[in-house]
C-alpha positions in Angstrom: -10.1 18.3 59.1 -8.0 17.2 56.1 -4.9 18.6 54.6 -3.5 18.2 51.2 0.2 17.8 50.3 0.6 21.5 49.5 -0.7 22.5 53.0 1.7 20.1 54.6 4.6 21.4 52.5 3.7 25.0 53.3 3.6 24.2 57.1 6.9 22.4 56.9 8.5 25.3 55.0 7.2 27.8 57.6 8.6 25.8 60.4 12.0 25.4 58.7 12.1 29.1 58.1 12.2 29.8 61.8 13.9 26.7 63.1 17.0 27.4 61.2 19.6 24.8 62.1 18.4 24.4 65.7 16.7 21.2 66.8 15.0 20.1 69.9 13.5 22.6 72.3 15.3 25.6 70.9 14.1 24.9 67.4 10.6 24.2 68.5 10.6 27.4 70.5 11.9 29.4 67.6 9.2 28.1 65.4 6.5 29.1 67.9 8.0 32.6 68.3 8.3 33.1 64.6 4.8 32.0 63.7 3.4 33.9 66.7 5.1 37.1 65.5 3.7 36.6 62.0 0.2 36.2 63.4 0.7 39.3 65.7 1.6 41.4 62.7 -1.5 40.2 60.8 -3.8 40.8 63.8 -2.4 44.3 64.2 -3.2 45.1 60.5 -6.7 43.8 61.0 -7.1 45.9 64.2 -5.8 49.0 62.5 -8.1 48.5 59.5 -11.1 48.1 61.9 -10.1 51.2 63.9 -10.2 53.2 60.6 -13.6 51.7 59.7 -15.0 52.5 63.1 -13.6 56.0 63.1 -15.1 56.7 59.6 -18.4 55.4 61.0 -18.3 57.9 63.8 -16.5 56.3 66.8 -14.5 58.7 68.8 -10.8 58.5 69.3 -11.5 58.0 73.0 -13.8 55.1 72.4 -11.2 53.5 70.0 -8.4 54.0 72.4 -10.4 52.4 75.2 -11.4 49.3 73.4 -8.1 48.7 71.6 -5.9 49.2 74.6 -3.9 51.8 72.7 -3.4 55.3 73.7 -5.1 58.2 72.0 -1.9 59.1 70.2 -1.6 55.6 68.8 -5.2 55.6 67.6 -4.7 59.1 66.1 -1.7 57.9 64.2 -3.6 55.0 62.8 -6.5 57.2 61.8 -4.2 59.8 60.4 -2.4 57.2 58.3 -5.8 56.5 56.6 -6.1 60.1 55.6 -2.7 60.2 54.0 -3.3 56.9 52.2 -6.5 58.1 50.6 -5.0 61.3 49.1 
């Protein structure tokens, strides 16, 4: 795998964003936590989008709750958000 200068600069900027002024273990841990949080938000958006797609295709709220690990209320809120967004 190869990286260009822009990729390296972007990675460094992302790390600096979370590290702040802390160095050593604390700074490294803050970087990992920050980047993991960003990824979790992205993954949740993808999951929610796929819940909406599956529901429109006919999956039941029960099925979606079971496979997502969310409760039915959570799945219902995600699916309901789709209905309000498309109006």
